[in-house]
ChimeraX commands (.cxc) that place a marker at each C-alpha (Angstrom):
marker #1 position -36.99,-15.96,8.97 radius 0.5
marker #1 position -36.18,-16.32,12.67 radius 0.5
marker #1 position -36.72,-13.46,15.13 radius 0.5
marker #1 position -37.23,-12.97,18.86 radius 0.5
marker #1 position -40.11,-10.56,18.16 radius 0.5
marker #1 position -43.74,-11.52,17.73 radius 0.5
marker #1 position -43.91,-9.55,14.50 radius 0.5
marker #1 position -41.71,-7.33,12.37 radius 0.5
marker #1 position -42.30,-4.98,9.45 radius 0.5
marker #1 position -40.43,-5.60,6.20 radius 0.5
marker #1 position -39.90,-2.82,3.67 radius 0.5
marker #1 position -39.04,-3.72,0.08 radius 0.5
marker #1 position -37.93,-1.11,-2.47 radius 0.5
marker #1 position -39.96,-1.29,-5.66 radius 0.5
marker #1 position -37.08,-0.69,-8.06 radius 0.5
marker #1 position -37.50,-0.76,-11.79 radius 0.5
marker #1 position -36.46,-3.97,-13.53 radius 0.5
marker #1 position -33.27,-2.26,-14.72 radius 0.5
marker #1 position -32.08,-1.52,-11.17 radius 0.5
marker #1 position -33.57,-4.46,-9.30 radius 0.5
marker #1 position -31.06,-6.87,-7.74 radius 0.5
marker #1 position -31.03,-10.48,-8.84 radius 0.5
marker #1 position -30.25,-11.30,-5.23 radius 0.5
marker #1 position -33.86,-10.33,-4.48 radius 0.5
marker #1 position -34.96,-12.85,-7.07 radius 0.5
marker #1 position -32.98,-15.61,-5.38 radius 0.5
marker #1 position -34.44,-14.73,-1.97 radius 0.5
marker #1 position -37.98,-14.67,-3.34 radius 0.5
marker #1 position -37.60,-17.99,-5.13 radius 0.5
marker #1 position -36.13,-19.59,-2.03 radius 0.5
marker #1 position -39.01,-18.23,0.03 radius 0.5
marker #1 position -41.46,-19.67,-2.51 radius 0.5
marker #1 position -39.86,-23.13,-2.20 radius 0.5
marker #1 position -39.92,-23.05,1.61 radius 0.5
marker #1 position -43.44,-21.69,1.69 radius 0.5
marker #1 position -44.67,-24.44,-0.64 radius 0.5
marker #1 position -42.91,-27.27,1.15 radius 0.5
marker #1 position -42.97,-26.34,4.84 radius 0.5
marker #1 position -44.58,-22.93,5.16 radius 0.5
marker #1 position -43.00,-19.52,5.63 radius 0.5
marker #1 position -43.50,-16.86,8.30 radius 0.5
marker #1 position -43.16,-13.89,5.97 radius 0.5
marker #1 position -44.73,-13.03,2.65 radius 0.5
marker #1 position -43.05,-10.85,0.05 radius 0.5
marker #1 position -45.18,-8.22,-1.68 radius 0.5
marker #1 position -47.23,-9.58,-4.56 radius 0.5
marker #1 position -45.81,-6.92,-6.92 radius 0.5
marker #1 position -42.35,-8.44,-6.50 radius 0.5
marker #1 position -43.66,-11.96,-6.96 radius 0.5
marker #1 position -45.23,-11.14,-10.29 radius 0.5
marker #1 position -42.02,-9.54,-11.50 radius 0.5
marker #1 position -39.63,-12.30,-10.49 radius 0.5
marker #1 position -41.60,-15.57,-10.44 radius 0.5
marker #1 position -42.31,-17.78,-13.38 radius 0.5
marker #1 position -45.53,-19.78,-13.54 radius 0.5
marker #1 position -44.69,-23.15,-12.03 radius 0.5
marker #1 position -47.09,-25.99,-11.50 radius 0.5
marker #1 position -45.25,-28.27,-9.07 radius 0.5
marker #1 position -42.55,-28.35,-6.39 radius 0.5
marker #1 position -40.28,-30.26,-8.80 radius 0.5
marker #1 position -40.49,-27.45,-11.33 radius 0.5
marker #1 position -39.78,-24.84,-8.65 radius 0.5
marker #1 position -36.69,-26.72,-7.43 radius 0.5
marker #1 position -35.43,-27.26,-10.98 radius 0.5
marker #1 position -35.86,-23.59,-11.85 radius 0.5
marker #1 position -34.10,-22.50,-8.67 radius 0.5
marker #1 position -31.17,-24.87,-9.27 radius 0.5
marker #1 position -30.79,-23.55,-12.82 radius 0.5
marker #1 position -30.82,-20.03,-11.47 radius 0.5
marker #1 position -28.09,-20.82,-8.92 radius 0.5
marker #1 position -26.02,-22.54,-11.62 radius 0.5
marker #1 position -26.00,-19.31,-13.64 radius 0.5
marker #1 position -24.00,-17.71,-10.79 radius 0.5
marker #1 position -25.33,-14.25,-11.61 radius 0.5
marker #1 position -26.75,-13.33,-8.22 radius 0.5
marker #1 position -24.20,-10.59,-7.54 radius 0.5
marker #1 position -24.35,-8.87,-10.92 radius 0.5
marker #1 position -20.60,-8.37,-11.23 radius 0.5
marker #1 position -19.98,-7.57,-7.56 radius 0.5
marker #1 position -17.26,-9.52,-5.77 radius 0.5
marker #1 position -16.42,-10.29,-2.18 radius 0.5
marker #1 position -13.90,-7.64,-1.04 radius 0.5
marker #1 position -12.19,-10.22,1.18 radius 0.5
marker #1 position -11.64,-12.72,-1.65 radius 0.5
marker #1 position -8.05,-11.56,-2.41 radius 0.5
marker #1 position -7.20,-12.09,1.25 radius 0.5
marker #1 position -8.82,-15.50,1.40 radius 0.5
marker #1 position -6.99,-16.48,-1.78 radius 0.5
marker #1 position -3.73,-16.12,0.14 radius 0.5
marker #1 position -4.48,-19.41,1.88 radius 0.5
marker #1 position -7.10,-21.08,-0.28 radius 0.5
marker #1 position -7.13,-22.55,-3.74 radius 0.5
marker #1 position -4.31,-23.81,-5.92 radius 0.5
marker #1 position -2.42,-20.48,-5.81 radius 0.5
marker #1 position -2.42,-20.00,-2.04 radius 0.5
marker #1 position 0.76,-18.40,-0.70 radius 0.5
marker #1 position 0.62,-20.08,2.70 radius 0.5
marker #1 position -0.51,-23.49,3.89 radius 0.5
marker #1 position -3.48,-24.13,6.15 radius 0.5
marker #1 position -1.07,-25.01,8.99 radius 0.5
marker #1 position 0.77,-21.70,8.63 radius 0.5
marker #1 position -2.53,-19.85,8.59 radius 0.5
marker #1 position -3.69,-21.56,11.78 radius 0.5
marker #1 position -0.34,-20.76,13.39 radius 0.5
marker #1 position -0.60,-17.02,12.87 radius 0.5
marker #1 position -4.35,-16.34,12.70 radius 0.5
marker #1 position -4.64,-15.72,16.46 radius 0.5
marker #1 position -1.79,-13.19,16.53 radius 0.5
marker #1 position -2.85,-9.56,16.72 radius 0.5
marker #1 position -0.50,-6.87,15.47 radius 0.5
marker #1 position -0.62,-3.53,13.77 radius 0.5
marker #1 position 1.44,-1.68,11.21 radius 0.5
marker #1 position 1.34,2.08,11.53 radius 0.5
marker #1 position 2.66,4.11,8.65 radius 0.5
marker #1 position 1.82,7.34,6.92 radius 0.5
marker #1 position 2.99,8.67,3.60 radius 0.5
marker #1 position 2.32,12.08,2.19 radius 0.5
marker #1 position 3.47,14.73,-0.25 radius 0.5
marker #1 position 3.84,18.45,0.31 radius 0.5
marker #1 position 5.17,21.45,-1.57 radius 0.5
marker #1 position 5.97,23.24,1.68 radius 0.5
marker #1 position 9.66,23.97,2.08 radius 0.5
marker #1 position 9.52,23.53,5.83 radius 0.5
marker #1 position 7.74,20.93,7.92 radius 0.5
marker #1 position 6.50,21.12,11.48 radius 0.5
marker #1 position 9.47,20.01,13.58 radius 0.5
marker #1 position 7.55,17.55,15.75 radius 0.5
marker #1 position 6.43,15.71,12.61 radius 0.5
marker #1 position 9.72,15.84,10.73 radius 0.5
marker #1 position 11.71,14.11,13.46 radius 0.5
marker #1 position 9.22,11.23,13.45 radius 0.5
marker #1 position 9.43,10.72,9.70 radius 0.5
marker #1 position 11.75,9.84,6.86 radius 0.5
marker #1 position 11.84,12.96,4.69 radius 0.5
marker #1 position 12.41,12.18,1.01 radius 0.5
marker #1 position 13.17,15.06,-1.35 radius 0.5
marker #1 position 12.62,15.24,-5.09 radius 0.5
marker #1 position 15.73,15.04,-7.23 radius 0.5
marker #1 position 15.61,18.37,-9.06 radius 0.5
marker #1 position 18.98,18.01,-10.76 radius 0.5
marker #1 position 19.45,18.61,-14.48 radius 0.5
marker #1 position 20.34,14.95,-14.94 radius 0.5
marker #1 position 17.05,13.83,-13.38 radius 0.5
marker #1 position 15.12,16.31,-15.54 radius 0.5
marker #1 position 16.75,14.79,-18.62 radius 0.5
marker #1 position 15.87,11.23,-17.54 radius 0.5
marker #1 position 12.22,12.17,-16.98 radius 0.5
marker #1 position 11.93,13.95,-20.33 radius 0.5
marker #1 position 13.60,11.03,-22.13 radius 0.5
marker #1 position 11.07,8.66,-20.56 radius 0.5
marker #1 position 8.18,10.92,-21.58 radius 0.5
marker #1 position 9.47,10.90,-25.15 radius 0.5
marker #1 position 9.66,7.10,-25.15 radius 0.5
marker #1 position 6.05,6.90,-23.98 radius 0.5
marker #1 position 4.95,9.27,-26.72 radius 0.5
marker #1 position 6.89,7.21,-29.29 radius 0.5
marker #1 position 5.18,4.02,-28.11 radius 0.5
marker #1 position 8.48,2.42,-27.11 radius 0.5
marker #1 position 7.61,1.75,-23.47 radius 0.5
marker #1 position 6.52,-1.79,-22.71 radius 0.5
marker #1 position 3.64,-1.03,-20.33 radius 0.5
marker #1 position 2.82,-4.72,-19.87 radius 0.5
marker #1 position 6.38,-5.40,-18.73 radius 0.5
marker #1 position 6.17,-2.46,-16.31 radius 0.5
marker #1 position 2.90,-3.81,-14.91 radius 0.5
marker #1 position 4.38,-7.28,-14.44 radius 0.5
marker #1 position 7.37,-5.79,-12.63 radius 0.5
marker #1 position 5.06,-3.93,-10.23 radius 0.5
marker #1 position 2.96,-7.02,-9.60 radius 0.5
marker #1 position 6.08,-9.10,-9.01 radius 0.5
marker #1 position 7.29,-6.62,-6.41 radius 0.5
marker #1 position 3.94,-6.72,-4.62 radius 0.5
marker #1 position 3.73,-10.51,-4.72 radius 0.5
marker #1 position 7.28,-10.94,-3.46 radius 0.5
marker #1 position 6.43,-8.84,-0.41 radius 0.5
marker #1 position 3.48,-11.12,0.31 radius 0.5
marker #1 position 5.92,-14.00,0.71 radius 0.5
marker #1 position 7.63,-12.32,3.66 radius 0.5
marker #1 position 6.86,-13.89,7.02 radius 0.5
marker #1 position 7.06,-12.45,10.55 radius 0.5
marker #1 position 10.49,-13.16,11.99 radius 0.5
marker #1 position 12.71,-11.49,14.58 radius 0.5
marker #1 position 15.80,-9.59,13.37 radius 0.5
marker #1 position 18.93,-9.37,15.52 radius 0.5
marker #1 position 21.69,-6.87,14.69 radius 0.5
marker #1 position 24.93,-8.06,16.35 radius 0.5
marker #1 position 26.70,-4.87,15.22 radius 0.5
marker #1 position 24.17,-2.44,16.73 radius 0.5
marker #1 position 26.37,-1.58,19.73 radius 0.5
marker #1 position 29.13,-0.29,17.46 radius 0.5
marker #1 position 26.99,1.97,15.25 radius 0.5
marker #1 position 27.26,5.70,15.98 radius 0.5
marker #1 position 25.57,8.72,14.41 radius 0.5
marker #1 position 27.28,12.09,13.90 radius 0.5
marker #1 position 26.70,14.46,16.81 radius 0.5
marker #1 position 25.21,17.00,14.43 radius 0.5
marker #1 position 22.23,14.74,13.65 radius 0.5
marker #1 position 18.87,16.33,14.35 radius 0.5
marker #1 position 17.00,14.74,17.29 radius 0.5
marker #1 position 19.60,11.97,17.85 radius 0.5
marker #1 position 17.38,9.71,19.99 radius 0.5
marker #1 position 14.62,9.31,17.44 radius 0.5
marker #1 position 17.01,9.38,14.49 radius 0.5
marker #1 position 19.07,6.60,16.05 radius 0.5
marker #1 position 15.94,4.48,16.42 radius 0.5
marker #1 position 15.00,5.17,12.78 radius 0.5
marker #1 position 18.47,4.21,11.65 radius 0.5
marker #1 position 18.50,0.89,13.51 radius 0.5
marker #1 position 14.97,0.00,12.38 radius 0.5
marker #1 position 15.90,0.81,8.80 radius 0.5
marker #1 position 18.78,-1.65,8.96 radius 0.5
marker #1 position 16.45,-4.28,10.42 radius 0.5
marker #1 position 13.99,-3.68,7.56 radius 0.5
marker #1 position 16.71,-4.44,5.00 radius 0.5
marker #1 position 17.60,-7.65,6.82 radius 0.5
marker #1 position 13.90,-8.56,7.05 radius 0.5
marker #1 position 13.51,-8.25,3.28 radius 0.5
marker #1 position 16.45,-10.63,2.85 radius 0.5
marker #1 position 15.02,-13.27,5.17 radius 0.5
marker #1 position 15.18,-15.98,2.51 radius 0.5
marker #1 position 18.89,-15.23,2.02 radius 0.5
marker #1 position 19.68,-15.59,5.71 radius 0.5
marker #1 position 20.19,-18.74,7.71 radius 0.5
marker #1 position 17.56,-19.08,10.41 radius 0.5
marker #1 position 18.90,-19.30,13.96 radius 0.5
marker #1 position 17.27,-20.14,17.28 radius 0.5
marker #1 position 17.64,-18.59,20.72 radius 0.5
marker #1 position 19.27,-21.10,23.07 radius 0.5
marker #1 position 17.07,-20.07,26.01 radius 0.5
marker #1 position 13.68,-19.45,24.42 radius 0.5
marker #1 position 13.95,-21.33,21.13 radius 0.5
marker #1 position 12.69,-18.23,19.28 radius 0.5
marker #1 position 13.56,-18.14,15.59 radius 0.5
marker #1 position 15.56,-15.16,14.28 radius 0.5
marker #1 position 17.88,-13.97,11.51 radius 0.5
marker #1 position 20.97,-11.80,11.85 radius 0.5
marker #1 position 21.98,-8.54,10.19 radius 0.5
marker #1 position 25.17,-8.62,8.13 radius 0.5
marker #1 position 27.76,-5.93,7.37 radius 0.5
marker #1 position 26.39,-5.78,3.82 radius 0.5
marker #1 position 22.94,-4.89,5.18 radius 0.5
marker #1 position 24.43,-1.99,7.13 radius 0.5
marker #1 position 26.35,-0.76,4.10 radius 0.5
marker #1 position 23.19,-0.78,1.98 radius 0.5
marker #1 position 21.29,1.07,4.72 radius 0.5
marker #1 position 24.01,3.73,4.90 radius 0.5
marker #1 position 23.91,4.26,1.14 radius 0.5
marker #1 position 20.13,4.61,1.12 radius 0.5
marker #1 position 19.65,6.69,4.23 radius 0.5
marker #1 position 22.65,9.04,4.18 radius 0.5
marker #1 position 20.85,11.81,2.29 radius 0.5
marker #1 position 17.80,11.49,4.55 radius 0.5
marker #1 position 19.95,11.88,7.68 radius 0.5
marker #1 position 21.89,14.78,6.20 radius 0.5
marker #1 position 18.69,16.56,5.26 radius 0.5
marker #1 position 17.38,16.07,8.78 radius 0.5
marker #1 position 20.53,17.65,10.21 radius 0.5
marker #1 position 20.51,20.55,7.78 radius 0.5
marker #1 position 19.76,24.02,9.12 radius 0.5
marker #1 position 18.14,25.09,5.85 radius 0.5
marker #1 position 15.28,23.52,3.95 radius 0.5
marker #1 position 15.65,21.24,0.96 radius 0.5
marker #1 position 14.90,23.75,-1.80 radius 0.5
marker #1 position 17.37,26.27,-0.39 radius 0.5
marker #1 position 20.02,23.56,-0.04 radius 0.5
marker #1 position 19.55,22.57,-3.69 radius 0.5
marker #1 position 19.92,26.20,-4.73 radius 0.5
marker #1 position 23.08,26.64,-2.64 radius 0.5
marker #1 position 24.70,23.49,-4.03 radius 0.5
marker #1 position 23.89,24.55,-7.60 radius 0.5
marker #1 position 25.35,27.98,-6.90 radius 0.5
marker #1 position 28.55,26.49,-5.48 radius 0.5
marker #1 position 28.88,24.18,-8.46 radius 0.5
marker #1 position 28.47,27.09,-10.86 radius 0.5
marker #1 position 31.11,29.21,-9.11 radius 0.5
marker #1 position 33.58,26.34,-9.10 radius 0.5
marker #1 position 32.98,25.67,-12.81 radius 0.5
marker #1 position 33.45,29.38,-13.65 radius 0.5
marker #1 position 36.38,29.71,-11.23 radius 0.5
marker #1 position 34.68,32.68,-9.56 radius 0.5
marker #1 position 34.20,33.76,-5.96 radius 0.5
marker #1 position 31.71,36.56,-6.55 radius 0.5
marker #1 position 28.44,36.79,-8.44 radius 0.5
marker #1 position 25.46,39.03,-9.05 radius 0.5
marker #1 position 21.88,38.07,-8.34 radius 0.5
marker #1 position 20.88,38.72,-11.96 radius 0.5
marker #1 position 23.68,36.50,-13.24 radius 0.5
marker #1 position 22.60,33.59,-11.06 radius 0.5
marker #1 position 18.91,34.01,-11.90 radius 0.5
marker #1 position 19.72,33.76,-15.60 radius 0.5
marker #1 position 22.08,30.82,-15.19 radius 0.5
marker #1 position 20.00,28.76,-12.75 radius 0.5
marker #1 position 16.64,29.94,-14.13 radius 0.5
marker #1 position 15.37,31.13,-10.75 radius 0.5
marker #1 position 12.63,33.70,-10.25 radius 0.5
marker #1 position 13.54,36.93,-8.52 radius 0.5
marker #1 position 11.12,36.39,-5.61 radius 0.5
marker #1 position 12.30,32.79,-5.16 radius 0.5
marker #1 position 15.95,33.87,-5.13 radius 0.5
marker #1 position 15.19,36.59,-2.62 radius 0.5
marker #1 position 13.58,33.97,-0.36 radius 0.5
marker #1 position 16.64,31.71,-0.68 radius 0.5
marker #1 position 18.93,34.54,0.39 radius 0.5
marker #1 position 17.01,35.38,3.55 radius 0.5
marker link #1:1,2 radius 0.2
marker link #1:2,3 radius 0.2
marker link #1:3,4 radius 0.2
marker link #1:4,5 radius 0.2
marker link #1:5,6 radius 0.2
marker link #1:6,7 radius 0.2
marker link #1:7,8 radius 0.2
marker link #1:8,9 radius 0.2
marker link #1:9,10 radius 0.2
marker link #1:10,11 radius 0.2
marker link #1:11,12 radius 0.2
marker link #1:12,13 radius 0.2
marker link #1:13,14 radius 0.2
marker link #1:14,15 radius 0.2
marker link #1:15,16 radius 0.2
marker link #1:16,17 radius 0.2
marker link #1:17,18 radius 0.2
marker link #1:18,19 radius 0.2
marker link #1:19,20 radius 0.2
marker link #1:20,21 radius 0.2
marker link #1:21,22 radius 0.2
marker link #1:22,23 radius 0.2
marker link #1:23,24 radius 0.2
marker link #1:24,25 radius 0.2
marker link #1:25,26 radius 0.2
marker link #1:26,27 radius 0.2
marker link #1:27,28 radius 0.2
marker link #1:28,29 radius 0.2
marker link #1:29,30 radius 0.2
marker link #1:30,31 radius 0.2
marker link #1:31,32 radius 0.2
marker link #1:32,33 radius 0.2
marker link #1:33,34 radius 0.2
marker link #1:34,35 radius 0.2
marker link #1:35,36 radius 0.2
marker link #1:36,37 radius 0.2
marker link #1:37,38 radius 0.2
marker link #1:38,39 radius 0.2
marker link #1:39,40 radius 0.2
marker link #1:40,41 radius 0.2
marker link #1:41,42 radius 0.2
marker link #1:42,43 radius 0.2
marker link #1:43,44 radius 0.2
marker link #1:44,45 radius 0.2
marker link #1:45,46 radius 0.2
marker link #1:46,47 radius 0.2
marker link #1:47,48 radius 0.2
marker link #1:48,49 radius 0.2
marker link #1:49,50 radius 0.2
marker link #1:50,51 radius 0.2
marker link #1:51,52 radius 0.2
marker link #1:52,53 radius 0.2
marker link #1:53,54 radius 0.2
marker link #1:54,55 radius 0.2
marker link #1:55,56 radius 0.2
marker link #1:56,57 radius 0.2
marker link #1:57,58 radius 0.2
marker link #1:58,59 radius 0.2
marker link #1:59,60 radius 0.2
marker link #1:60,61 radius 0.2
marker link #1:61,62 radius 0.2
marker link #1:62,63 radius 0.2
marker link #1:63,64 radius 0.2
marker link #1:64,65 radius 0.2
marker link #1:65,66 radius 0.2
marker link #1:66,67 radius 0.2
marker link #1:67,68 radius 0.2
marker link #1:68,69 radius 0.2
marker link #1:69,70 radius 0.2
marker link #1:70,71 radius 0.2
marker link #1:71,72 radius 0.2
marker link #1:72,73 radius 0.2
marker link #1:73,74 radius 0.2
marker link #1:74,75 radius 0.2
marker link #1:75,76 radius 0.2
marker link #1:76,77 radius 0.2
marker link #1:77,78 radius 0.2
marker link #1:78,79 radius 0.2
marker link #1:79,80 radius 0.2
marker link #1:80,81 radius 0.2
marker link #1:81,82 radius 0.2
marker link #1:82,83 radius 0.2
marker link #1:83,84 radius 0.2
marker link #1:84,85 radius 0.2
marker link #1:85,86 radius 0.2
marker link #1:86,87 radius 0.2
marker link #1:87,88 radius 0.2
marker link #1:88,89 radius 0.2
marker link #1:89,90 radius 0.2
marker link #1:90,91 radius 0.2
marker link #1:91,92 radius 0.2
marker link #1:92,93 radius 0.2
marker link #1:93,94 radius 0.2
marker link #1:94,95 radius 0.2
marker link #1:95,96 radius 0.2
marker link #1:96,97 radius 0.2
marker link #1:97,98 radius 0.2
marker link #1:98,99 radius 0.2
marker link #1:99,100 radius 0.2
marker link #1:100,101 radius 0.2
marker link #1:101,102 radius 0.2
marker link #1:102,103 radius 0.2
marker link #1:103,104 radius 0.2
marker link #1:104,105 radius 0.2
marker link #1:105,106 radius 0.2
marker link #1:106,107 radius 0.2
marker link #1:107,108 radius 0.2
marker link #1:108,109 radius 0.2
marker link #1:109,110 radius 0.2
marker link #1:110,111 radius 0.2
marker link #1:111,112 radius 0.2
marker link #1:112,113 radius 0.2
marker link #1:113,114 radius 0.2
marker link #1:114,115 radius 0.2
marker link #1:115,116 radius 0.2
marker link #1:116,117 radius 0.2
marker link #1:117,118 radius 0.2
marker link #1:118,119 radius 0.2
marker link #1:119,120 radius 0.2
marker link #1:120,121 radius 0.2
marker link #1:121,122 radius 0.2
marker link #1:122,123 radius 0.2
marker link #1:123,124 radius 0.2
marker link #1:124,125 radius 0.2
marker link #1:125,126 radius 0.2
marker link #1:126,127 radius 0.2
marker link #1:127,128 radius 0.2
marker link #1:128,129 radius 0.2
marker link #1:129,130 radius 0.2
marker link #1:130,131 radius 0.2
marker link #1:131,132 radius 0.2
marker link #1:132,133 radius 0.2
marker link #1:133,134 radius 0.2
marker link #1:134,135 radius 0.2
marker link #1:135,136 radius 0.2
marker link #1:136,137 radius 0.2
marker link #1:137,138 radius 0.2
marker link #1:138,139 radius 0.2
marker link #1:139,140 radius 0.2
marker link #1:140,141 radius 0.2
marker link #1:141,142 radius 0.2
marker link #1:142,143 radius 0.2
marker link #1:143,144 radius 0.2
marker link #1:144,145 radius 0.2
marker link #1:145,146 radius 0.2
marker link #1:146,147 radius 0.2
marker link #1:147,148 radius 0.2
marker link #1:148,149 radius 0.2
marker link #1:149,150 radius 0.2
marker link #1:150,151 radius 0.2
marker link #1:151,152 radius 0.2
marker link #1:152,153 radius 0.2
marker link #1:153,154 radius 0.2
marker link #1:154,155 radius 0.2
marker link #1:155,156 radius 0.2
marker link #1:156,157 radius 0.2
marker link #1:157,158 radius 0.2
marker link #1:158,159 radius 0.2
marker link #1:159,160 radius 0.2
marker link #1:160,161 radius 0.2
marker link #1:161,162 radius 0.2
marker link #1:162,163 radius 0.2
marker link #1:163,164 radius 0.2
marker link #1:164,165 radius 0.2
marker link #1:165,166 radius 0.2
marker link #1:166,167 radius 0.2
marker link #1:167,168 radius 0.2
marker link #1:168,169 radius 0.2
marker link #1:169,170 radius 0.2
marker link #1:170,171 radius 0.2
marker link #1:171,172 radius 0.2
marker link #1:172,173 radius 0.2
marker link #1:173,174 radius 0.2
marker link #1:174,175 radius 0.2
marker link #1:175,176 radius 0.2
marker link #1:176,177 radius 0.2
marker link #1:177,178 radius 0.2
marker link #1:178,179 radius 0.2
marker link #1:179,180 radius 0.2
marker link #1:180,181 radius 0.2
marker link #1:181,182 radius 0.2
marker link #1:182,183 radius 0.2
marker link #1:183,184 radius 0.2
marker link #1:184,185 radius 0.2
marker link #1:185,186 radius 0.2
marker link #1:186,187 radius 0.2
marker link #1:187,188 radius 0.2
marker link #1:188,189 radius 0.2
marker link #1:189,190 radius 0.2
marker link #1:190,191 radius 0.2
marker link #1:191,192 radius 0.2
marker link #1:192,193 radius 0.2
marker link #1:193,194 radius 0.2
marker link #1:194,195 radius 0.2
marker link #1:195,196 radius 0.2
marker link #1:196,197 radius 0.2
marker link #1:197,198 radius 0.2
marker link #1:198,199 radius 0.2
marker link #1:199,200 radius 0.2
marker link #1:200,201 radius 0.2
marker link #1:201,202 radius 0.2
marker link #1:202,203 radius 0.2
marker link #1:203,204 radius 0.2
marker link #1:204,205 radius 0.2
marker link #1:205,206 radius 0.2
marker link #1:206,207 radius 0.2
marker link #1:207,208 radius 0.2
marker link #1:208,209 radius 0.2
marker link #1:209,210 radius 0.2
marker link #1:210,211 radius 0.2
marker link #1:211,212 radius 0.2
marker link #1:212,213 radius 0.2
marker link #1:213,214 radius 0.2
marker link #1:214,215 radius 0.2
marker link #1:215,216 radius 0.2
marker link #1:216,217 radius 0.2
marker link #1:217,218 radius 0.2
marker link #1:218,219 radius 0.2
marker link #1:219,220 radius 0.2
marker link #1:220,221 radius 0.2
marker link #1:221,222 radius 0.2
marker link #1:222,223 radius 0.2
marker link #1:223,224 radius 0.2
marker link #1:224,225 radius 0.2
marker link #1:225,226 radius 0.2
marker link #1:226,227 radius 0.2
marker link #1:227,228 radius 0.2
marker link #1:228,229 radius 0.2
marker link #1:229,230 radius 0.2
marker link #1:230,231 radius 0.2
marker link #1:231,232 radius 0.2
marker link #1:232,233 radius 0.2
marker link #1:233,234 radius 0.2
marker link #1:234,235 radius 0.2
marker link #1:235,236 radius 0.2
marker link #1:236,237 radius 0.2
marker link #1:237,238 radius 0.2
marker link #1:238,239 radius 0.2
marker link #1:239,240 radius 0.2
marker link #1:240,241 radius 0.2
marker link #1:241,242 radius 0.2
marker link #1:242,243 radius 0.2
marker link #1:243,244 radius 0.2
marker link #1:244,245 radius 0.2
marker link #1:245,246 radius 0.2
marker link #1:246,247 radius 0.2
marker link #1:247,248 radius 0.2
marker link #1:248,249 radius 0.2
marker link #1:249,250 radius 0.2
marker link #1:250,251 radius 0.2
marker link #1:251,252 radius 0.2
marker link #1:252,253 radius 0.2
marker link #1:253,254 radius 0.2
marker link #1:254,255 radius 0.2
marker link #1:255,256 radius 0.2
marker link #1:256,257 radius 0.2
marker link #1:257,258 radius 0.2
marker link #1:258,259 radius 0.2
marker link #1:259,260 radius 0.2
marker link #1:260,261 radius 0.2
marker link #1:261,262 radius 0.2
marker link #1:262,263 radius 0.2
marker link #1:263,264 radius 0.2
marker link #1:264,265 radius 0.2
marker link #1:265,266 radius 0.2
marker link #1:266,267 radius 0.2
marker link #1:267,268 radius 0.2
marker link #1:268,269 radius 0.2
marker link #1:269,270 radius 0.2
marker link #1:270,271 radius 0.2
marker link #1:271,272 radius 0.2
marker link #1:272,273 radius 0.2
marker link #1:273,274 radius 0.2
marker link #1:274,275 radius 0.2
marker link #1:275,276 radius 0.2
marker link #1:276,277 radius 0.2
marker link #1:277,278 radius 0.2
marker link #1:278,279 radius 0.2
marker link #1:279,280 radius 0.2
marker link #1:280,281 radius 0.2
marker link #1:281,282 radius 0.2
marker link #1:282,283 radius 0.2
marker link #1:283,284 radius 0.2
marker link #1:284,285 radius 0.2
marker link #1:285,286 radius 0.2
marker link #1:286,287 radius 0.2
marker link #1:287,288 radius 0.2
marker link #1:288,289 radius 0.2
marker link #1:289,290 radius 0.2
marker link #1:290,291 radius 0.2
marker link #1:291,292 radius 0.2
marker link #1:292,293 radius 0.2
marker link #1:293,294 radius 0.2
marker link #1:294,295 radius 0.2
marker link #1:295,296 radius 0.2
marker link #1:296,297 radius 0.2
marker link #1:297,298 radius 0.2
marker link #1:298,299 radius 0.2
marker link #1:299,300 radius 0.2
marker link #1:300,301 radius 0.2
marker link #1:301,302 radius 0.2
marker link #1:302,303 radius 0.2
marker link #1:303,304 radius 0.2
view
């Protein structure tokens, strides 16, 4: 043990054999070898020695016992290095990137800032909502039926959970294959948002970044191009990317521009659908509560 101090105090926990770490045993055996061969500048407590050391008569026996102990590979008692999954991305036979690619990007510092959350509140603080993509639960009758059908299939043992797990793992692994690359949208100048959009400056930025994200995920389906001046590699957004973005984000943008909250909007749309189906223009509160299965206090809140 090397230290800049003349002396130090070492404190060893005297755990029971059940809770003692085998890593202590390795350290003590290694100290015994060094002490026997060259000398050691610290001495473990004798109580620990008697618990962990076998009676050995020579240096050869000590070395042999230590090598056998190391070969057992049980020093961590089931614990694993938390960074191993990350290191496996570039090491071993299943590495996702080569050593050259790792060396190319290892000095680059960047950050990804994202936050996801769930809330049952019908309204969200304005300053937060215009910085976020607000996703609302599908509370339609059709969605209720799909969920209940799936629950029934689970109960009947007809859901292939292994296949579901593999699909999730495939999605995660595919995302690990994505590499940093610049996205250029040649159509960005021609894209306009409706004037009624809430907080147009931030929403416009969200919209453009969302399109870029779709292009980024399709990087292996795009031909790589290079800037004539800088030589920087990039891929271009296509019309199809913009169409997909519009289909995915239209409800989010409409919700952002809405003057009423999501739950109230769902109630209003259900009410309109009911009146159209019944060919009516008037209704009573009791009638709607019975038809839409809404509580009196909830309905009163919707009508405020």
